[in-house]
N, C-alpha and C positions, 0 to 999 in steps of 0.2 A: 447439507451441507450444497453446494450451487456442485454442476456437474453441466463444461461447459456442450453445444452442440452435439459439436466431431466425439464425442465422449464411444468408444465403443462396448464400453459392457459399465454397468449400474453397478455398486458396490454383491445389491441379489447375483445381475449371470454372474462374477467373482466368483462369486461364493460356488454356484450353480455349476460354473466349469472345473478349480478347485477337485469339486465332490467326486464331479463328474471319473477323474483324473485317480480321482485318493482310488474311489474303492475303487476305479479298475473297469469300467465305463467304459472311453476315448485310453488313447494314446495319447501322449503329449502335442501330437502332429499334432494326430486330425481331431480333435479339437479346435487349434488351431485354424487350423479349413474351416471347421463350425463357428465355433464366435469371429470369425474374420478377424484373427492376431499374429501374433506370432508364436511360437514355439518360445522364443526368449520369454516375453511376456505370458502363456500357460507357464513356464514353468516359478516368476517370479512369483509369481500368483500361485500354484501352487503352497510351494516355501514359506511363504506366507502364513495363509490358510491351517498348513503345519506346527507354525514353533504362534501365534496368538491366536489360531481360533478365526470366528464371526464378527472381533471388534477388525483387523486385520483389516477387512475386507474394502475400508474407508481410506476414500483419499487423504495422505500428508501435505503438507508443506514445502517446498521445492526449498523452501529458509532453508541455510547454513546455523546450523549448530550459534556457529561465531564462529568473528570475522577478524584475524589476523592485522589485517590490512586497512582497518578499520581506524581511522579521527582522534587517535587519541587525547584525554578529557585537555590536557596544560593546554594541544593549543588549540583546541576549541574554545578552553575557555581566555583564555589569548585570544584568537581571532570577534567575538562577540565586548568580549573586552575595546575593544581598537572601532566596535561596530561603534558605542554604545557612543565612543567620542566622535560619531560622526564622521566619520574613510571609506572611499565609498572601497567595492571587495576589490580589483587591479591593488591597490594602495595595499592593503593588509593579504593579498597575498604574496605580494612581493615583499613584505618588516619581514612577514609571518614565516616566507619560505615556502610556499604550500604552491600548490595552478589555484587557478580560480574558476576554477567544476570543483573543488573541495571548498575553498569557503561560501560559495554558492552553498552547495551543500549542509553547511553549518551551518550557515542561515537565515535559512530556508528552514530547517526544523528543531535551527532557541526560535522562530517564525519571522527576526528582525532584517530577510531577505527586500525589504525595505529602507531605509528613513527617518519612512513618515511611520512608521514599528516603533522608533523606541522613543518618539516619540507624549506625552498623554495625549489621550484625543484629546480632541475641541470645544464645549460646550456648545450643544446645543441655540441658536440663539432665533427666538422666536419671536413673534413684535404678542408683548398680553395689555389687558389692554383692565383701566381700572372696576370694570361697569361690564363683569362678561355679560349681562344677559341684553344687553342692548346691541339691536341689529346695528351694521356699515351695510353705505352703501358704496360700493365698489360696478362702476364705468368704466363695463368694457370694450362701448362700441369705439370704432377707429374717428378717429378727428380727417374730418377733411378739411 
């Protein structure tokens, strides 16, 4: 777990706080003052400890479980198909009927945000000698 630098409570301190309230050593208001958080936060951790135990004291992701406003798969496929035909983001947005920002997000997620991303990579061009054991002399002095 990655606790940010300004976190008031670590999972161990959350558990300690919740147990002190549950066992009656502190009221929620007193625990809030002692641990430097609000009474609402104390109540949240106490309820989570009651329902989940020690496992409930760890941080959770704030990412939503579902996103009803997410771009539909058909629209995303259409955006990617037009990009592979080398259309610009603005033209794709106009054609599909979504904002340029939506087009940009879909293309970035698909790895097609640059036009060059849709083309195969050019092979690396190197100078190769017939006999690799021979030494090559390269004069690097500036000519006068």
